[in-house]
Backbone as CSV, one residue per row, in Angstrom:
resi,resn,N_x,N_y,N_z,CA_x,CA_y,CA_z,C_x,C_y,C_z
1,UNK,-18.691,-1.531,20.687,-17.707,-1.417,19.413,-16.416,-2.082,19.934
2,UNK,-15.939,-2.000,21.125,-14.754,-2.858,21.446,-14.870,-4.104,21.509
3,UNK,-16.063,-4.712,21.694,-16.372,-6.318,21.502,-16.495,-6.390,20.112
4,UNK,-16.913,-5.678,19.147,-16.853,-5.935,17.821,-15.589,-5.968,17.271
5,UNK,-14.850,-5.194,17.608,-13.216,-5.187,17.195,-12.512,-6.368,17.658
6,UNK,-12.916,-6.744,18.886,-12.162,-7.945,19.388,-12.697,-9.299,18.585
7,UNK,-13.999,-9.280,18.228,-14.404,-10.317,17.576,-13.999,-10.617,16.185
8,UNK,-13.775,-9.172,15.558,-13.170,-9.327,14.233,-11.568,-9.632,14.326
9,UNK,-10.910,-9.190,15.184,-9.519,-9.619,15.545,-9.530,-11.091,15.664
10,UNK,-10.377,-11.832,16.403,-10.370,-13.322,16.630,-10.809,-13.983,15.155
11,UNK,-11.789,-13.423,14.407,-12.065,-13.954,13.093,-10.947,-13.934,12.304
12,UNK,-10.120,-13.004,12.178,-9.012,-12.766,11.185,-7.657,-13.504,11.856
13,UNK,-7.744,-13.701,13.335,-6.415,-14.270,13.801,-6.497,-15.685,13.627
14,UNK,-7.599,-16.429,13.750,-7.531,-17.897,13.489,-7.204,-18.406,12.228
15,UNK,-7.746,-17.997,11.291,-7.097,-18.397,9.826,-5.602,-18.043,9.742
16,UNK,-5.220,-16.910,10.271,-3.837,-16.394,10.218,-2.916,-17.635,10.835
17,UNK,-3.208,-18.025,12.026,-2.489,-19.065,12.698,-2.618,-20.288,11.970
18,UNK,-3.680,-20.471,11.398,-3.952,-21.915,10.645,-3.145,-21.988,9.324
19,UNK,-3.139,-20.856,8.712,-2.564,-20.866,7.319,-1.467,-19.595,7.050
20,UNK,-0.405,-19.787,7.876,0.625,-18.627,7.802,1.172,-18.061,6.448
21,UNK,1.341,-19.231,5.715,1.893,-18.841,4.264,1.020,-18.220,3.584
22,UNK,-0.248,-18.560,3.467,-1.319,-17.880,2.920,-1.503,-16.510,3.360
23,UNK,-1.482,-16.159,4.684,-1.502,-15.109,5.149,-0.549,-13.988,4.800
24,UNK,0.730,-14.521,4.778,1.893,-13.726,4.519,1.697,-13.406,2.857
25,UNK,1.269,-14.227,2.154,1.074,-14.031,0.455,-0.089,-12.926,0.439
26,UNK,-1.031,-13.040,1.178,-2.138,-12.107,0.885,-1.504,-10.664,1.640
27,UNK,-0.947,-10.542,2.623,-0.276,-9.277,3.177,0.672,-8.881,2.074
28,UNK,1.500,-9.557,1.513,2.406,-9.053,0.426,1.503,-8.684,-0.921
29,UNK,0.592,-9.001,-1.279,-0.411,-8.646,-2.373,-0.911,-7.464,-1.931
30,UNK,-1.591,-7.443,-0.618,-2.164,-5.969,-0.407,-1.231,-4.827,-0.396
31,UNK,-0.025,-5.074,0.162,0.861,-4.106,0.118,1.444,-3.593,-1.190
32,UNK,1.507,-4.685,-2.236,1.923,-4.257,-3.466,0.967,-3.475,-4.182
33,UNK,-0.398,-3.856,-3.892,-1.659,-3.012,-4.527,-1.675,-1.522,-4.006
34,UNK,-1.287,-1.557,-2.719,-1.239,-0.178,-2.001,-0.053,0.793,-2.571
35,UNK,1.213,-0.014,-2.816,2.076,0.909,-3.173,2.053,1.235,-4.494
36,UNK,1.546,0.436,-5.391,1.360,0.552,-7.030,0.223,1.775,-7.124
37,UNK,-0.946,1.740,-6.342,-1.870,2.740,-6.449,-1.406,3.984,-5.929
38,UNK,-0.845,4.051,-4.839,-0.155,5.342,-4.175,0.767,5.848,-5.090
39,UNK,1.848,5.094,-5.409,2.852,5.614,-6.359,2.225,6.074,-7.641
40,UNK,1.335,5.497,-8.412,0.594,5.936,-9.571,-0.129,7.278,-9.374
41,UNK,-0.753,7.311,-8.101,-1.384,8.499,-7.853,-0.379,9.723,-7.675
42,UNK,0.705,9.429,-6.936,1.675,10.469,-6.692,2.294,11.042,-7.945
43,UNK,2.612,10.068,-8.887,3.052,10.454,-10.205,2.072,11.523,-10.915
44,UNK,0.878,11.008,-11.012,-0.077,11.806,-11.682,-0.271,13.161,-11.116
45,UNK,-0.304,13.176,-9.833,-0.389,14.513,-9.069,0.687,15.389,-9.286
46,UNK,1.914,14.767,-9.506,3.293,15.571,-9.876,3.122,16.109,-11.254
47,UNK,2.763,15.342,-12.156,2.511,15.707,-13.392,1.419,16.797,-13.686
48,UNK,0.316,16.521,-13.040,-0.824,17.565,-13.128,-0.522,18.821,-12.545
49,UNK,0.151,18.978,-11.460,0.434,20.169,-10.779,1.959,20.758,-10.830
50,UNK,2.498,20.494,-11.985,3.837,20.768,-12.197,4.108,22.253,-12.166
51,UNK,3.177,23.167,-12.290,3.370,24.705,-12.295,3.199,25.077,-10.756
52,UNK,2.897,24.273,-9.704,2.447,24.835,-8.420,3.630,25.140,-7.532
53,UNK,4.861,24.534,-7.867,5.872,24.608,-7.060,7.080,23.854,-7.253
54,UNK,8.177,24.186,-6.745,9.434,23.385,-6.994,9.718,21.981,-6.402
55,UNK,8.670,21.627,-5.552,8.861,20.543,-4.718,8.090,19.433,-5.470
56,UNK,7.663,19.743,-6.687,6.989,18.555,-7.477,7.956,17.306,-7.675
57,UNK,9.178,17.506,-8.029,10.224,16.475,-8.114,10.330,15.509,-7.058
58,UNK,10.081,15.998,-5.683,10.010,15.142,-4.652,8.821,14.238,-4.556
59,UNK,7.634,14.756,-5.149,6.401,13.981,-5.248,6.789,13.021,-6.260
60,UNK,7.307,13.359,-7.245,7.481,12.197,-8.429,8.464,11.315,-8.078
61,UNK,9.493,11.701,-7.379,10.524,10.710,-6.880,9.745,9.652,-5.907
62,UNK,9.130,10.144,-5.091,8.174,9.344,-4.084,7.298,8.264,-4.939
63,UNK,6.527,8.714,-5.869,5.786,8.087,-6.666,6.602,6.905,-7.463
64,UNK,7.784,7.179,-7.945,8.330,6.278,-8.835,9.018,5.214,-7.815
65,UNK,9.506,5.566,-6.667,9.978,4.716,-5.824,9.021,3.677,-5.251
66,UNK,7.595,4.086,-5.028,6.556,3.594,-4.559,6.234,2.562,-5.475
67,UNK,6.046,2.884,-6.809,5.761,2.152,-7.986,6.918,0.977,-8.093
68,UNK,8.029,1.382,-7.922,9.110,0.199,-8.091,9.181,-0.722,-6.856
69,UNK,8.777,-0.326,-5.657,8.711,-1.162,-4.613,7.475,-2.119,-4.740
70,UNK,6.485,-1.699,-5.452,5.267,-2.565,-5.564,5.709,-3.638,-6.537
71,UNK,6.475,-3.612,-7.536,6.841,-4.494,-8.490,8.248,-5.259,-8.241
72,UNK,8.816,-5.045,-6.823,10.047,-5.810,-6.480,9.727,-7.217,-6.308
73,UNK,10.575,-8.217,-6.875,10.366,-9.505,-6.855,10.344,-9.914,-5.457
């Protein structure tokens, strides 16, 4: 398993060294997708479970900030 992880690291590392701009753009796009989906899930969860407690506003705030971070220029 360790050798497989090392081989995967090399396979992903060589193109990263060859095309650093494309690698950065891909990393930014992956972060934006992660933040957008996570934020949307937090907002939906806060709205669906609004009767379960007083801390739902914190989950809603987290979702809105995460969604906003995903759309930051």
